[in-house]
C-alpha positions in Angstrom: 186.7 91.3 100.3 183.5 93.3 99.8 183.3 92.3 96.2 183.5 88.5 97.0 180.6 88.9 99.5 178.6 90.8 97.0 179.2 88.2 94.4 178.4 85.4 96.6 175.1 87.0 97.6 174.4 87.6 93.9 175.0 83.8 93.2 172.7 83.0 96.1 169.9 85.4 94.7 170.2 83.7 91.3 170.2 80.1 93.0 167.0 81.0 95.0 165.3 82.4 91.9 165.8 79.2 90.0 165.1 76.6 92.9 162.7 78.7 94.9 161.0 75.9 96.6 164.3 74.2 98.0 164.4 74.9 101.6 167.9 73.6 102.1 169.3 76.4 99.5 167.2 79.0 101.6 168.9 77.7 104.9 172.4 78.0 103.6 171.6 81.5 102.1 170.4 82.6 105.5 173.4 80.9 107.3 175.6 82.9 105.1 173.9 86.2 105.7 174.1 85.5 109.5 177.8 84.6 109.4 178.8 87.8 107.7 176.5 89.7 109.7 174.5 91.2 107.0 171.1 91.9 108.5 169.7 93.7 105.7 170.2 90.7 103.2 169.2 88.3 106.0 165.8 89.9 106.6 165.3 90.3 102.8 166.1 86.7 102.2 163.8 85.4 105.2 161.1 87.5 104.1 161.3 86.3 100.3 161.5 82.6 101.5 158.5 82.9 103.7 156.6 84.7 100.8 157.4 81.8 98.3 157.0 79.0 100.9 154.2 79.9 103.5 154.2 76.2 104.6 157.6 76.7 106.2 156.3 78.2 109.3 154.5 74.9 110.1 156.8 72.3 108.3 160.3 73.8 108.7 160.6 75.6 112.1 164.2 76.5 111.3 163.0 79.5 109.4 160.6 80.9 112.2 163.1 80.2 114.9 166.2 81.7 113.1 164.3 84.9 112.7 163.7 85.0 116.5 167.3 84.1 117.2 168.9 86.7 114.7 166.7 89.5 116.1 167.7 88.6 119.5 171.4 88.4 118.7 171.1 91.9 117.0 169.8 93.3 120.2 166.4 93.9 118.9 164.8 92.4 121.8 161.3 93.7 121.4 160.6 92.3 118.2 162.4 88.9 118.8 159.9 88.2 121.5 156.9 88.8 119.5 157.5 86.1 117.0 155.4 82.7 117.6 157.6 79.7 117.7 
């Protein structure tokens, strides 16, 4: 099972390298990382998405809100409250 998840993450990495500015692909990648509870991959992906698409914070609230939601669900309450929405 782990190999399958690693392969899917590898495919998402390749996909986001090719289509860096497609927000829907980033959303799918983040949703997948959240569903498999891979916080390491999730935060690496969200950092890269916001690095490549800085306008996402203003235009696509999903990315900034999802960071707060994931930090809150992972019981990292202090950091989850500090993010502006």
